[in-house]
N, C-alpha and C positions, 0 to 999 in steps of 0.2 A: 546622362553619363559624363563623367569627368574626362577631360583631355589631359593626359599625363606627360610631363617631360622628365625623363630620368637622366641626371647628369652624373656619370660615373658608372662604369660597368665592370668594376672589380668584383672580388668574391662576394662582398656583402650586397652591393647593388644588384648583382645577378641573382643572388639567393632571394632577395626581396621581390624582384620582378617575377621570377619563376613561381614563387609561392602565390603572389597576387593574381597572376594569370590563372594558375591552377585552381584557386578558390573563387575565381570570377570577381575579384575586387578590381582588377584592371581589365579593360576591354582591349585586346591586342590591336584592334583597328584604331584606337584612340591613344595608343602608347608610343612614345618616341624616345630614342636613346641617343645620348651624346657621350663620347669618350675619346681620348687621344689615341687609344688602341682601336683603330678602325677595323682591323680584322676581327677583333672580339665582338664589336658592334654588329658587323655584318653576319657573323655566325649566329648571334642571338636573334637578329632580325629574321634570318632564314628559318631558324628552328621554331621560334615562338610566334612568328607572324607580326612582329612589331615593326615600326618604321624607324628610319634614320633621320637625323636632322633636328631642327629647332623651329617649329612653326610659331607664329607670333601670338596665337590665341590659346595656348595651354593655360588652364586655370589651376593646375596643381604641379608642383615641382618636387621631385625627390632628389635631394642633394647627397651623393654618396662618394665624394672625393676626399682626399686627404686634407687636413686642415691647412697645410701650407699651399694648397692649390685653390683655396677659396676665392681669392681675389681675381684669379684668371677665369674661374668657372662662372662667377656672377659679376654683374647682372646679365642674365640671359634674356632673350626676347620672350615675353609672355603676355598673357592678358593682364589687365590692370589689377594690382593687388592680389596676386595668386596666393594659394596656400603653399607655404614652403615647409617641406618635411626634411629635416637635416639629421644625419647620423654622424656628424663630425664631432670627434672628441674635443671637449674643452671649449668649444666655440659657442658663446652665449647668445641669447635672444637679441640683445641690443646690437651686437656686432652683425648678426644675420639680418636684422631689420635695416641697419645702416647701409650695408653693402647691396642688399637685394632690392630695397625700396618697397618691400611689403611688410605689413605688420601682423599678418596671419602666419604665425610660426608654431610648428610642432618640433621640438627637439626630442631626439630618440637616442638611447644608448642600447643597441642590440648586442648580441654576442654570437660567436661563430657557430654554436650549435643550431642557429637559424638555418645553416646550410642543409641540415637534415630534418628541419621542421621541429626541432626540440630547443629552440632558443628561448630566452627571456629578455624582453625589451622594456625599458623604463621610458615613459613618455612625460614630457612637460609641455603644457600649452600656454601660449601667450594669452593675455586677457582679451585680446581682440578676436580670438578665434571663435567660430560659431559651434553650436552643438552638432550640426551636421558634419563639420570638419572633424570634430573630436571622434564622432562615431566612425567616420571613414578611416581615421588613423588607427583607432582601436581594431577595426576589422582587418586593416592591412597587416598590422604586426601580430595579430592573433593567428594569421595565416602562417607565420614563421615559428609559432610556439605560443608562449604566454606573454601577458603584459601586466605592468603595474603603472599607476599614474602618480607622478610626483606633484606635490603642491608647492614645494620650495625648490626653486631652480638650483640653488647652491648644493642641494643634495646630489645633483648629477655628477659632481666630482667623486663623491664617495661611491656612487653606483658604478661609475667607470672603473674605479679601482677594484671593486668587489666582483661584479658580474661581467663587466665589459672585458676586463683583463683576466678574469677568473679562470676561463678554460686553459690558459697557458700555464697557470699554477698547477692545475691537475695533471696536465700533460707532463710537466716537469717532474711531478711526484711519481708518475708512472715510470718515467725514465730512470729516476733514482732507485725505485724499487727493483726495476729490471737489472740495473747495474749491480745492486747489492746481491741479487740472486746469483749473478755471474761470479761475483767475488766469493760467494759461499760455495761455488763449485757446480752450479747448474749450467747446462748448455744455454747459450744466449737466446736461441729461439724459444726454448722452453720457459726461460725466465720472463721474456717479453710477453708470451702468451698468458702466463699465470698472472702477471701484473695487470695486463690489460683487462682480462676477463674478471679479475677481482674488482677492479674499479667499476666496470660496466654492471656487474651483478650487484654490487653494493649500492650503486645509484638507483637501480631498479627496485631494490628492496626498500630503500628510503622513500621512493615515490609511491610504491604500491601498498606498503603497510600503513602509511600515514603517520607513522611514529617519528618522533624527533631523532635527530642524529645522536643526541645525548643518550636517549633510552636504548637505541640500537647498539651504541658503543658499550653500554653497561651490560647488555645481554650477551655480547660476545666475549666479555672480559671475565674470566674465572679468577677468583682470588688466588694469588700466588702462581698463576699460570703463565704461559708463554706470552699471551697478549698483554697481560699486566706488566710483565717485565719490559716489553717494548714501550708501552705507554709511560712507564716510570722513567725510562731513558729520555723520552720526549720531554717530560716534565723537568728532569734534571738539566737538560740542555736548553730549556726555556724556548721550546718550539713556538709557544703562543706569542712570545715577544718578537721572534723572528718574523712570523706571519704578519703581526700587527705593523711592524716597521716596514715591511714590504708593501702593504696596502697604503700606508701613509706616503711612501715614496711615489706610488702610482697616483694617488690623489694630488700630491704636490705637482706632479708633472702635468696632470690634467688642468690644473689652475694656470700653470705656466703657458700651456697651449692657448688658453683663453686670455692671456695677457695679464693675469693676476699674479700677485706676489704671495709667496708662502702657501 
């Protein structure tokens, strides 16, 4: 059984730990947590049966801090050459190896639906990682939803822009739909409920039918109907370009966080 050190008990770190313990990927008796928020750590310890502190023989480290806190979070006391699992945006394998002193790296870009077991996580493994390590990481993040494996580390920037930041785009669109409903005369509570349930239902339809978003869009769009009029307005206002430029901006920022240019 692995001995786990979790560095960072924020929303994502907590979600991963809860899922891992629920699915028996982590053994609470062999799981330790460190965070500047000692009250949060103590609460997690009491609820989940995990321990506080940093024993020197942990063979696996889950790093879930903000990129700007990396240098102060590592190097932690661990067993020699531990598996390091990092969910830090933009921070590449080489940087993680240099700061941590280990070459067994799994980079992960999860997203916030992991909080409810519906996330999607992209994983990239350093060449030095073992098959056992890979299976462990796949099992860990399958506990929070689905996983995909990247073969090219540079693709992590695009993944960060698309799925890592993606939930915020959808939440923003729900906000805008709600606001438009209010502008058209609906009570705010009603507009918010309609917008929210429309998104939830559409996502469920997309997942359960197995049909593409394009096909489902075509099915709901009658010629010369109300939906067609709205989609035509999207096209005339070049919504596709707006979204593309937004993702490019997020991708660029991911590269900047990793010390890259452009």
